C-alpha positions in Angstrom: 0.0 0.0 0.0 2.7 2.5 0.9 4.7 1.7 -2.2 1.7 2.5 -4.4 0.9 5.7 -2.5 4.4 7.0 -2.5 5.0 5.9 -6.1 2.1 7.9 -7.2 3.0 10.8 -5.0 6.5 11.0 -6.4 5.9 10.0 -10.0 3.0 12.3 -10.9 5.1 15.5 -10.5 8.1 13.9 -12.3 5.9 12.9 -15.3 4.3 16.4 -15.4 7.8 18.0 -15.3 8.9 15.8 -18.3 5.7 16.8 -20.2 6.3 20.5 -19.6 9.9 20.3 -20.6 8.8 18.5 -23.8 6.4 21.3 -24.6 9.1 23.9 -24.1 11.5 21.9 -26.3 8.9 21.6 -29.0 8.2 25.3 -28.8 11.9 26.1 -29.1 12.1 24.0 -32.3 9.0 25.7 -33.6 10.2 29.3 -33.1 13.6 28.6 -34.6 12.0 26.9 -37.7 9.4 29.6 -38.0 11.9 32.5 -37.8 14.1 30.9 -40.4 11.3 30.1 -42.8 9.8 33.6 -42.4 13.1 35.3 -43.2 13.6 33.2 -46.3 10.1 33.8 -47.5 10.3 37.5 -46.9 13.4 38.1 -49.0 11.9 36.1 -51.9 9.0 38.5 -52.3 9.0 41.5 -54.6 7.6 44.1 -52.2 7.5 44.6 -48.4 3.8 44.2 -48.0 3.6 40.8 -49.7 6.8 39.9 -47.9 5.3 40.6 -44.5 2.1 38.7 -45.4 4.1 35.7 -46.7 6.4 35.8 -43.6 3.4 35.8 -41.2 1.8 33.0 -43.1 5.0 30.9 -43.1 5.3 31.5 -39.4 1.8 30.3 -38.7 2.3 27.2 -40.8 5.6 26.3 -39.1 4.1 26.8 -35.6 1.0 24.8 -36.5 3.3 21.9 -37.6 4.4 21.8 -34.0 0.9 22.1 -32.6 1.1 25.7 -31.4 -1.8 28.0 -32.1 -1.3 31.3 -34.0 -2.7 33.3 -31.1 0.3 32.5 -28.9 2.8 33.9 -31.4 4.0 37.3 -32.6 6.2 38.2 -35.6 8.5 41.2 -35.9 10.3 42.1 -39.1 13.2 44.6 -39.1 15.6 45.6 -41.9 19.0 47.2 -41.6 18.4 49.7 -44.4 16.3 52.7 -43.4 13.3 52.4 -45.7 13.4 49.8 -48.4 13.5 46.2 -47.0 13.5 44.7 -50.5 16.6 46.6 -51.8 19.4 44.3 -52.9 21.9 43.7 -50.1 19.7 44.8 -47.2 19.5 42.4 -44.3 16.1 41.4 -43.0 15.7 40.1 -39.5 12.6 38.2 -38.4 11.9 37.7 -34.7 9.2 35.2 -33.6 8.0 35.1 -30.0 5.9 32.3 -28.6 4.1 31.8 -25.3 4.0 28.2 -24.3 1.1 27.4 -22.0 1.3 24.8 -19.2 0.1 21.5 -20.4 -3.0 19.9 -18.9 -3.7 22.9 -16.8 -7.4 23.5 -16.1 -8.5 27.1 -16.8 -4.9 27.7 -18.1 -6.1 30.2 -20.7 -8.2 32.2 -18.3 -5.5 32.3 -15.7 -2.7 32.8 -18.2 -0.6 30.0 -16.8 2.4 29.8 -19.0 5.4 27.4 -19.0 7.6 30.0 -20.7 8.2 32.7 -23.3 10.4 31.7 -26.2 11.8 33.8 -29.0 14.1 33.3 -32.0 15.6 35.5 -34.7 16.8 34.8 -38.2 18.5 37.1 -40.7 18.5 36.8 -44.5 20.1 39.1 -47.0 18.1 40.2 -50.0 19.9 39.0 -53.1 20.8 41.0 -56.2 19.1 38.7 -58.6 15.5 37.5 -58.2 
């Protein structure tokens, strides 16, 4: 009896910790992949408006592949040149931020119980020839 009780008492937190770490690791893979793909997609577009839309779409697809909803993420796009992000030779940096909620937490969305905040950046240079 004691073995069963103590086994459950000790194993449940350990299993929950492993699940939470797995969610954070999956989220870190998701933001790195999303930032990289968004930067690559942005520099392939002909103008900044379509580049921003394509980068946000690529980010949402990459995050969805890892099971993270679009509402938990934000995308920021910066370029080193002052105005024209699509000029040849300008570097475009995409930063993706993701909030990873606690797994299996009841009322987690209402209480905003988060396991962590993750972010990743990727930089691509706009090529001379498109």
